[in-house]
C-alpha positions as CSV (number, residue, x, y, z in Angstrom):
1,M,-28.9,9.5,-124.0
2,K,-27.9,12.8,-122.4
3,W,-27.3,11.1,-119.1
4,L,-25.0,8.6,-120.8
5,A,-22.9,11.5,-122.3
6,H,-22.7,13.1,-118.8
7,A,-21.7,9.9,-117.1
8,L,-19.0,9.3,-119.7
9,A,-17.7,12.8,-119.2
10,V,-17.6,12.3,-115.4
11,V,-15.8,9.0,-115.8
12,L,-13.2,10.5,-118.1
13,L,-12.7,13.5,-115.7
14,V,-12.3,11.2,-112.7
15,A,-9.8,9.0,-114.6
16,T,-7.8,12.0,-115.8
17,L,-7.7,13.6,-112.4
18,G,-6.9,10.3,-110.7
19,G,-4.0,9.8,-113.1
20,C,-2.6,13.3,-112.4
21,A,-2.7,12.7,-108.6
22,S,-0.7,9.5,-108.9
23,W,1.7,10.6,-111.5
24,T,5.3,10.6,-110.1
25,G,6.4,13.3,-112.6
26,W,4.3,15.9,-111.0
27,P,6.3,19.1,-111.7
28,F,5.8,20.8,-108.3
29,R,7.3,18.1,-106.1
30,P,10.4,19.3,-104.2
31,A,12.7,16.8,-105.9
32,A,11.5,17.8,-109.4
33,M,11.9,21.5,-108.5
34,L,15.5,20.9,-107.3
35,L,16.3,18.9,-110.4
36,L,14.8,21.6,-112.6
37,R,17.0,24.2,-110.8
38,A,20.1,22.1,-111.4
39,D,19.2,21.6,-115.1
40,R,18.5,25.3,-115.5
41,A,21.9,26.2,-113.9
42,A,23.6,23.8,-116.3
43,D,21.7,25.2,-119.3
44,E,22.8,28.7,-118.3
45,L,26.5,27.5,-118.0
46,R,26.6,28.0,-114.2
47,F,28.3,24.7,-113.9
48,R,29.6,24.9,-110.3
49,Q,26.1,25.8,-109.1
50,A,24.6,23.0,-111.2
51,L,27.1,20.5,-109.7
52,A,26.2,21.6,-106.2
53,L,22.4,21.3,-107.0
54,Y,22.8,17.8,-108.6
55,D,24.8,16.7,-105.5
56,E,22.1,18.1,-103.2
57,F,19.4,16.3,-105.3
58,L,21.3,13.0,-105.2
59,A,21.9,13.3,-101.4
60,R,18.3,14.2,-100.6
61,Y,16.5,12.0,-103.2
62,P,18.8,9.0,-104.0
63,D,15.8,6.7,-104.8
64,D,13.9,9.2,-107.0
65,V,12.9,8.0,-110.4
66,E,15.1,10.8,-111.9
67,A,18.1,9.9,-109.8
68,R,19.9,8.0,-112.6
69,R,19.4,10.9,-115.0
70,A,20.5,13.4,-112.3
71,L,23.7,11.3,-111.7
72,E,24.5,11.2,-115.4
73,S,23.9,15.0,-115.7
74,R,26.0,15.5,-112.6
75,D,28.9,13.4,-114.0
76,T,28.7,15.4,-117.3
77,V,28.7,18.7,-115.5
78,A,31.6,17.5,-113.3
79,A,33.5,16.6,-116.4
80,I,32.9,20.0,-117.8
81,V,34.1,21.7,-114.6
82,T,37.2,19.5,-114.5
83,T,37.9,20.2,-118.2
84,R,37.5,23.9,-117.8
85,E,39.9,23.9,-114.8
86,E,42.4,21.9,-116.7
87,L,42.0,24.3,-119.7
88,A,42.6,27.3,-117.4
89,R,45.6,25.7,-115.9
90,L,47.0,24.8,-119.4
91,R,46.4,28.4,-120.6
92,G,48.3,29.8,-117.6
93,E,51.1,27.4,-118.3
94,L,51.1,28.3,-122.0
95,R,51.3,32.0,-121.0
96,A,54.2,31.4,-118.7
97,R,56.0,29.4,-121.4
98,E,55.3,32.1,-123.9
99,L,56.8,34.7,-121.5
100,E,59.8,32.5,-121.0
101,A,60.2,32.0,-124.7
102,G,60.0,35.7,-125.2
103,K,62.8,36.2,-122.6
104,L,64.9,33.5,-124.4
105,R,64.4,35.2,-127.8
106,D,65.5,38.5,-126.2
107,E,68.5,36.8,-124.7
108,V,69.4,35.2,-128.1
109,T,69.1,38.5,-129.8
110,R,71.3,40.1,-127.2
111,L,73.9,37.4,-127.5
112,R,73.9,37.6,-131.3
113,Q,74.5,41.3,-131.1
114,E,77.3,40.7,-128.6
115,L,78.8,38.1,-130.9
116,A,78.6,40.5,-133.9
117,S,80.3,43.2,-131.8
118,R,83.1,40.8,-130.6
119,Q,83.5,39.5,-134.2
120,A,84.0,43.0,-135.4
121,E,86.4,43.7,-132.6
122,S,88.3,40.5,-133.4
123,D,88.4,41.4,-137.1
124,K,89.9,44.8,-136.1
125,L,92.4,43.2,-133.8
126,R,93.5,40.8,-136.6
127,A,93.9,43.7,-139.0
128,D,95.9,45.6,-136.4
129,L,98.0,42.5,-135.8
130,E,98.7,42.1,-139.5
131,R,99.8,45.7,-139.7
132,M,102.1,45.2,-136.8
133,K,103.6,42.2,-138.4
134,E,104.2,44.2,-141.6
135,L,105.8,47.0,-139.6
136,D,107.9,44.5,-137.8
137,L,109.1,42.9,-141.1
138,K,109.9,46.3,-142.5
139,L,111.9,47.2,-139.4
140,E,113.8,43.9,-139.6
141,R,114.7,44.4,-143.2
142,R,116.1,47.9,-142.4
143,R,118.5,46.4,-139.8
């Protein structure tokens, strides 16, 4: 009976080791290591590096069982990189427009002050003109 238990243990051990040797997901294959590096870079938000590593994986191992997932991950990371670039561009454009709006507000303020000054000057000139008219009428009446 003991020999049967030993034989069963040997058969299970051989089956287990044989399965590991033929498993395509063996974690120390070069393709798996490269993909792991790409995934880690993406997880750590190093998107440009991740993109380069996914591209390298797809160039070197296009027929790998993980190629489809690598392509999907690459496309996702590429979309993130593109979105971040677009966001940076839009933020720069927004800053430029905010500066321009600030300049325009300053110009409007300056023009309003100038208008108020000219309005006051105009009011003064009108008052002077009215006084001159009154003087002129008084002088005419005296003649």
